[in-house]
LOPA-478765 format. One record per residue (C-alpha): residue in three letters; x, y, z. Coordinates in steps of 0.05 Angstrom, whole numbers. Example, Ala and Ser with C-alpha at 12.3 -4.5 7.8 and 13.67 -1.06 7.14 Angstrom:
2
+-----+--------+--------+--------+
! res !     c1 !     c2 !     c3 !
+-----+--------+--------+--------+
! ALA !    246 !    -90 !    156 !
! SER !    273 !    -21 !    143 !
+-----+--------+--------+--------+
***
This chain:
255
+-----+--------+--------+--------+
! res !     c1 !     c2 !     c3 !
+-----+--------+--------+--------+
! UNK !   -343 !     66 !    -55 !
! UNK !   -400 !     44 !    -12 !
! UNK !   -453 !     16 !    -58 !
! UNK !   -460 !    -60 !    -55 !
! UNK !   -464 !    -78 !   -129 !
! UNK !   -457 !   -153 !   -121 !
! UNK !   -488 !   -192 !    -64 !
! UNK !   -477 !   -266 !    -54 !
! UNK !   -523 !   -296 !     -1 !
! UNK !   -518 !   -365 !     31 !
! UNK !   -494 !   -398 !    -33 !
! UNK !   -490 !   -474 !    -33 !
! UNK !   -465 !   -522 !    -87 !
! UNK !   -454 !   -597 !    -87 !
! UNK !   -430 !   -647 !   -139 !
! UNK !   -444 !   -721 !   -147 !
! UNK !   -379 !   -760 !   -141 !
! UNK !   -383 !   -836 !   -145 !
! UNK !   -455 !   -836 !   -122 !
! UNK !   -438 !   -791 !    -63 !
! UNK !   -453 !   -717 !    -54 !
! UNK !   -392 !   -672 !    -47 !
! UNK !   -409 !   -604 !    -18 !
! UNK !   -363 !   -553 !    -50 !
! UNK !   -396 !   -487 !    -28 !
! UNK !   -422 !   -487 !     43 !
! UNK !   -461 !   -423 !     51 !
! UNK !   -421 !   -367 !     19 !
! UNK !   -438 !   -294 !     37 !
! UNK !   -401 !   -232 !     13 !
! UNK !   -413 !   -165 !    -21 !
! UNK !   -373 !   -128 !    -74 !
! UNK !   -378 !    -53 !    -80 !
! UNK !   -389 !    -19 !   -147 !
! UNK !   -324 !     -4 !   -183 !
! UNK !   -277 !    -43 !   -137 !
! UNK !   -230 !   -101 !   -150 !
! UNK !   -248 !   -155 !   -100 !
! UNK !   -201 !   -214 !    -93 !
! UNK !   -216 !   -284 !    -68 !
! UNK !   -155 !   -326 !    -50 !
! UNK !   -152 !   -398 !    -28 !
! UNK !   -111 !   -461 !    -35 !
! UNK !   -127 !   -511 !    -90 !
! UNK !   -193 !   -546 !    -77 !
! UNK !   -221 !   -490 !    -34 !
! UNK !   -280 !   -480 !    -82 !
! UNK !   -258 !   -414 !   -114 !
! UNK !   -272 !   -432 !   -187 !
! UNK !   -339 !   -463 !   -170 !
! UNK !   -358 !   -400 !   -133 !
! UNK !   -341 !   -353 !   -190 !
! UNK !   -376 !   -399 !   -240 !
! UNK !   -439 !   -397 !   -197 !
! UNK !   -440 !   -321 !   -201 !
! UNK !   -456 !   -323 !   -276 !
! UNK !   -489 !   -391 !   -271 !
! UNK !   -440 !   -430 !   -313 !
! UNK !   -451 !   -475 !   -253 !
! UNK !   -521 !   -477 !   -224 !
! UNK !   -520 !   -465 !   -148 !
! UNK !   -563 !   -512 !   -106 !
! UNK !   -590 !   -455 !    -64 !
! UNK !   -576 !   -383 !    -45 !
! UNK !   -577 !   -318 !    -84 !
! UNK !   -531 !   -278 !   -129 !
! UNK !   -554 !   -206 !   -137 !
! UNK !   -521 !   -160 !   -187 !
! UNK !   -545 !    -88 !   -183 !
! UNK !   -606 !   -114 !   -146 !
! UNK !   -625 !   -167 !   -197 !
! UNK !   -626 !   -239 !   -173 !
! UNK !   -586 !   -279 !   -224 !
! UNK !   -608 !   -345 !   -194 !
! UNK !   -682 !   -329 !   -208 !
! UNK !   -674 !   -316 !   -283 !
! UNK !   -701 !   -361 !   -338 !
! UNK !   -655 !   -383 !   -395 !
! UNK !   -670 !   -324 !   -441 !
! UNK !   -664 !   -273 !   -384 !
! UNK !   -599 !   -305 !   -362 !
! UNK !   -569 !   -301 !   -432 !
! UNK !   -585 !   -227 !   -434 !
! UNK !   -557 !   -215 !   -365 !
! UNK !   -493 !   -253 !   -380 !
! UNK !   -475 !   -200 !   -431 !
! UNK !   -464 !   -154 !   -372 !
! UNK !   -416 !   -204 !   -340 !
! UNK !   -349 !   -214 !   -376 !
! UNK !   -304 !   -272 !   -356 !
! UNK !   -230 !   -288 !   -368 !
! UNK !   -201 !   -357 !   -357 !
! UNK !   -135 !   -389 !   -338 !
! UNK !   -128 !   -427 !   -404 !
! UNK !   -152 !   -368 !   -447 !
! UNK !   -210 !   -408 !   -481 !
! UNK !   -194 !   -379 !   -550 !
! UNK !   -214 !   -411 !   -616 !
! UNK !   -148 !   -434 !   -648 !
! UNK !   -179 !   -434 !   -718 !
! UNK !   -200 !   -361 !   -712 !
! UNK !   -157 !   -299 !   -717 !
! UNK !   -150 !   -252 !   -658 !
! UNK !   -202 !   -206 !   -689 !
! UNK !   -250 !   -263 !   -702 !
! UNK !   -244 !   -286 !   -630 !
! UNK !   -265 !   -218 !   -605 !
! UNK !   -320 !   -213 !   -658 !
! UNK !   -351 !   -280 !   -637 !
! UNK !   -391 !   -257 !   -576 !
! UNK !   -413 !   -194 !   -613 !
! UNK !   -443 !   -233 !   -670 !
! UNK !   -482 !   -276 !   -621 !
! UNK !   -519 !   -213 !   -599 !
! UNK !   -543 !   -198 !   -669 !
! UNK !   -500 !   -136 !   -676 !
! UNK !   -489 !   -114 !   -748 !
! UNK !   -423 !   -134 !   -780 !
! UNK !   -401 !    -62 !   -787 !
! UNK !   -415 !    -45 !   -714 !
! UNK !   -384 !   -111 !   -690 !
! UNK !   -320 !   -100 !   -729 !
! UNK !   -314 !    -29 !   -703 !
! UNK !   -325 !    -53 !   -631 !
! UNK !   -274 !   -110 !   -639 !
! UNK !   -222 !    -61 !   -665 !
! UNK !   -236 !    -14 !   -606 !
! UNK !   -226 !    -72 !   -556 !
! UNK !   -161 !    -95 !   -589 !
! UNK !   -136 !    -23 !   -585 !
! UNK !   -155 !    -20 !   -512 !
! UNK !   -113 !    -81 !   -495 !
! UNK !    -55 !    -60 !   -540 !
! UNK !    -62 !   -114 !   -594 !
! UNK !    -85 !    -77 !   -656 !
! UNK !    -24 !   -101 !   -694 !
! UNK !    -41 !   -174 !   -678 !
! UNK !   -112 !   -170 !   -706 !
! UNK !   -100 !   -220 !   -762 !
! UNK !    -55 !   -267 !   -723 !
! UNK !    -78 !   -334 !   -695 !
! UNK !    -74 !   -354 !   -622 !
! UNK !    -18 !   -403 !   -636 !
! UNK !     26 !   -345 !   -658 !
! UNK !     16 !   -307 !   -592 !
! UNK !     51 !   -308 !   -525 !
! UNK !     13 !   -327 !   -463 !
! UNK !      5 !   -255 !   -443 !
! UNK !    -20 !   -235 !   -511 !
! UNK !    -71 !   -292 !   -510 !
! UNK !    -97 !   -268 !   -443 !
! UNK !   -103 !   -198 !   -471 !
! UNK !   -146 !   -226 !   -527 !
! UNK !   -188 !   -261 !   -474 !
! UNK !   -196 !   -195 !   -438 !
! UNK !   -215 !   -159 !   -503 !
! UNK !   -268 !   -212 !   -517 !
! UNK !   -294 !   -208 !   -445 !
! UNK !   -303 !   -133 !   -452 !
! UNK !   -334 !   -134 !   -521 !
! UNK !   -406 !   -130 !   -497 !
! UNK !   -392 !    -72 !   -449 !
! UNK !   -401 !   -113 !   -385 !
! UNK !   -412 !    -82 !   -317 !
! UNK !   -376 !   -140 !   -282 !
! UNK !   -311 !   -176 !   -299 !
! UNK !   -297 !   -244 !   -269 !
! UNK !   -225 !   -268 !   -271 !
! UNK !   -215 !   -343 !   -256 !
! UNK !   -141 !   -355 !   -243 !
! UNK !   -127 !   -312 !   -305 !
! UNK !    -53 !   -302 !   -289 !
! UNK !    -33 !   -369 !   -259 !
! UNK !     -7 !   -396 !   -326 !
! UNK !     35 !   -334 !   -338 !
! UNK !    106 !   -315 !   -318 !
! UNK !    114 !   -260 !   -265 !
! UNK !    129 !   -203 !   -313 !
! UNK !     71 !   -221 !   -358 !
! UNK !     26 !   -228 !   -296 !
! UNK !     43 !   -156 !   -277 !
! UNK !     26 !   -130 !   -346 !
! UNK !    -41 !   -166 !   -346 !
! UNK !    -57 !   -141 !   -276 !
! UNK !    -38 !    -70 !   -296 !
! UNK !    -86 !    -77 !   -355 !
! UNK !   -142 !   -101 !   -309 !
! UNK !   -129 !    -42 !   -261 !
! UNK !   -129 !      7 !   -320 !
! UNK !   -194 !    -21 !   -348 !
! UNK !   -225 !    -20 !   -278 !
! UNK !   -208 !     54 !   -271 !
! UNK !   -224 !     74 !   -343 !
! UNK !   -290 !     36 !   -350 !
! UNK !   -313 !     34 !   -278 !
! UNK !   -318 !    -42 !   -281 !
! UNK !   -331 !    -83 !   -218 !
! UNK !   -280 !   -139 !   -217 !
! UNK !   -278 !   -205 !   -179 !
! UNK !   -209 !   -236 !   -182 !
! UNK !   -201 !   -309 !   -163 !
! UNK !   -130 !   -333 !   -149 !
! UNK !    -85 !   -376 !   -106 !
! UNK !    -29 !   -325 !   -112 !
! UNK !    -29 !   -276 !    -54 !
! UNK !     18 !   -228 !    -90 !
! UNK !    -36 !   -219 !   -144 !
! UNK !    -86 !   -199 !    -90 !
! UNK !    -38 !   -151 !    -57 !
! UNK !    -20 !   -117 !   -123 !
! UNK !    -89 !   -110 !   -154 !
! UNK !   -145 !   -113 !   -103 !
! UNK !   -181 !    -64 !    -57 !
! UNK !   -213 !   -116 !    -11 !
! UNK !   -206 !   -191 !     -6 !
! UNK !   -235 !   -255 !     22 !
! UNK !   -199 !   -318 !     43 !
! UNK !   -232 !   -384 !     24 !
! UNK !   -221 !   -452 !     55 !
! UNK !   -259 !   -517 !     46 !
! UNK !   -321 !   -485 !     14 !
! UNK !   -327 !   -427 !     63 !
! UNK !   -303 !   -355 !     67 !
! UNK !   -263 !   -354 !    131 !
! UNK !   -243 !   -280 !    130 !
! UNK !   -262 !   -217 !     92 !
! UNK !   -232 !   -147 !     96 !
! UNK !   -187 !    -97 !     63 !
! UNK !   -122 !   -123 !     35 !
! UNK !    -84 !    -80 !     85 !
! UNK !   -124 !   -107 !    145 !
! UNK !   -114 !   -180 !    127 !
! UNK !    -41 !   -173 !    109 !
! UNK !    -25 !   -136 !    174 !
! UNK !    -71 !   -173 !    223 !
! UNK !    -98 !   -238 !    194 !
! UNK !   -153 !   -267 !    238 !
! UNK !   -160 !   -337 !    208 !
! UNK !   -108 !   -392 !    208 !
! UNK !   -115 !   -398 !    132 !
! UNK !   -100 !   -325 !    120 !
! UNK !    -41 !   -328 !    169 !
! UNK !    -13 !   -388 !    131 !
! UNK !    -18 !   -351 !     65 !
! UNK !     16 !   -289 !     94 !
! UNK !     72 !   -331 !    125 !
! UNK !     87 !   -366 !     60 !
! UNK !     83 !   -299 !     22 !
! UNK !    131 !   -266 !     71 !
! UNK !    179 !   -325 !     69 !
! UNK !    183 !   -323 !     -7 !
! UNK !    195 !   -247 !     -5 !
! UNK !    251 !   -253 !     47 !
! UNK !    287 !   -307 !      7 !
! UNK !    280 !   -273 !    -61 !
+-----+--------+--------+--------+
***
C-alpha cells in the first residue's frame, strides 16, 4: 500500500465555551493509505472524536483540508457533501440505532434516503445483515440485542451504501473484551474483503495493536507521533506514546 487515499492538512477546530474559544484541533496533518486500517489513539479529551467528525463534516472545521481520493471534502456545498457522505460510513460508540425500528429497518433507513427502490434496498439490507452474521435477527428490535449485536447492526448500516471509507469512533469502548475482539475481527474481515479504508479512533491501545496497520498518537489537539504500530510499540518517540505503552505493558504483565 502506498497510495495516499485520505489526506488531512492543517486542520483546526475551536468551540465556544462560556464566551471563550476552546481550540480542540491545533493543526492536524496525516495521511491514510488506500485499503489500510489506520488507528488514532489518545487519552480522553485529546480531540479524537472531534477530528473524526471533521473528516465527514459532522463537525465543520475552522480551517484546513480533508481530501478523500483527491476531492476536498471541506470545499463541498451541502448537496455535494450529502452525495460524498454516502462514500463515508461511520460507526459510533453508542450504536445510534432507532429503537422503534427492527434490525432490518435500521439498515434500510440510509438506503431509502438515497431514493433506491424498495426491492433493491431490501435486497441490499439482507446482504449487509448476512455479511455481519445477523440474518436471523432481521426482525428483532435493538432492545432485544446484545451490545456486540447492536454494533454489528451499526456496521451493516454503515456499509449499506457501499462506502470507500469507514470511520469508527470508539466503536468498541462500550463492549466487553470478547465482544470487542469479535467486532474487530469483523472490521478486519470487511477491510480485506471490500478493500475499505478504515480510520479507527480509540483510547484502547490493545485495539490499535490488534487491528491497525499504522497509527497516530494524539494529545491536546495535536498528533504527537505517527508510524507503524510495530515502530511505536517498540520505540515510542513521544512521552504520550511511551505512557500508553507503559500502561499497556503493565496491564499485560499483571493479567
